[in-house]
N, C-alpha and C positions, 0 to 999 in steps of 0.2 A: 146397912145395904142389904138384904134377904135373899140370896140365892135359890130359884126354884128350877126346877125341872115339870116340863109337862107331861101330866097322865091324863090323858083323855080331855075332860070340862075341868079338871082339879089341876091346881099346880102344888106340889110339895115342895119340902126345902131339897136342898140338894147336900150332899152329904161326902161330895169327892172334890177334890181341888179343880177348879176352871182357870181353862189355859184362856184368859182375853188376846185376841190379835189385833193389827195396828186402826181396822176400820170401825172397831168398837169405840175410838175415842173420836165421838162427833159431837157437832155443835156445841165444842167447847167445853165438854167436860166427857166422863165417861158414861157412856153409854149403852147400858146392860139390856139384856131382854127376853125371849121368849124364843124357844123355838119349838114349835106346836106340829108334835107328829102328824097329826092328821090335817090342823087348823092352822096353818101360819098362813096367815093373810087370808083367810078361807072360812066365810060366816057358813054354819050347817045347820042353821035352822030351817021352819017349814016356809019362812018367809022368800020371796022373791025380791032383788033390786029392782030398784026404777030402772024402768028402761034409760037408754042412753046412749051416743050418738056412736055410730057403727067405727071400729077401731081395723088397722091393720093387722092380720096376724101375724105372731112372732114364730118364725121355724126355729127349731135345734138351733139349729149350726147360728142363727143370728143372736138367742137368747144366749149362746154360747159365748159368743162375737163379743155381744155389746152388753150381756148384764151378769156374767159371772164374773165373782171377786167385787159386786159394786153390792153397796146397800141399796135394798128395795124398799122403802121405806111409805107407810099407809096406817089408815085407821078405818078397822073392820066396823061396819055396822053391825054387825049381827055376830053369834059365837061367843063364846067363853073370853075372846079379848075384845068385844064391842066396845067402840067408842075410846079407843087406847090407841096411840101412835104407838107401831112398833115398826123396827128393821128388820128384813131378814138378808141376809150373807149368801150367797151359793157358791164355793168355794171351788178352784178348778180340781181338786181330789176328790168330791162326792162328800165331802163335809159342810155341814152349814149350820148355819147359830140365826136367833134371832133374838134382838134388842129389843126393850121397852118396857116401859113403868115397872122399873126395878126389878124383873123379872128375866132369867136366863134358859135356856134350853140347846142343847145340841142336838145333831142327829146328821141325817145322810139324804142324800137328793140323787135323783138319774132320770134319766128322761126316757119316756115310754111314746114314742112316736114323735110328737111335738110337743106333746105335754110334760111339764115337772113335777116329777113326783116327791114326796117328801114323806121320811118317820124320824121320830124319837130312837136316839142312837139304841133305846132298850127294848123297844119295837119291833117285833118281827117286820119281813117283806111285808107278808100278806097287811098289813096294817097301814101301810103308804097311803094318802091321799093326792088326787093329782088335780093339778090346775094347767089350762093353757092361758098363753099371755097375745095380749094384743097391744101395739101400739096407738098411741093417742094422737090427734092434729096439736097439743101443745106441750108434747116433748113427754108426756106421763106413759105410764102402761097399765092398764086394767086385767087383771085376773079373770079367769069364769068364773069365780063366785062374785064376782062385783067388786071388786078391790082397789080403788083406784090408788097405785104407787108412783113415786118419785126414784131416780136416782139422789139419794142423799134424803135426809130430813124434808120434808114438803117446807116447801113456804109461803104464804097467804098469800094469794095473788089480792091486787087492789086495782 
């Protein structure tokens, strides 16, 4: 398994030790992943996501209470990890890790109002990318880039 750091739209090999935490043991095996400084579960192409049912906005307090230290997993339709299942974990200490498709990256997150702003650990604060979340009726969430996420790996609904 190769370990990568996310550098814009390119993944490069990680040359430092990686500390994995409990939430990375998902779905019966080690689920490693990606923390994308600017596009963690965020599509950044010129295409707009398809229109979907409106959700209930998630405030910073609700995000902190319901979604911190929980893997948020989804599959972006656009951007550098399009079509790949990845999970993002926002830790209570401001650290973050994204896992999926044999890549991993670490970084930081913070709130700007009700938006969740993330960046790679090596990037300056100015390179943060921010998304807002909304709660959907089916127990999932959607970020402002149109990516629908589940709490833990998404299970196919039949």
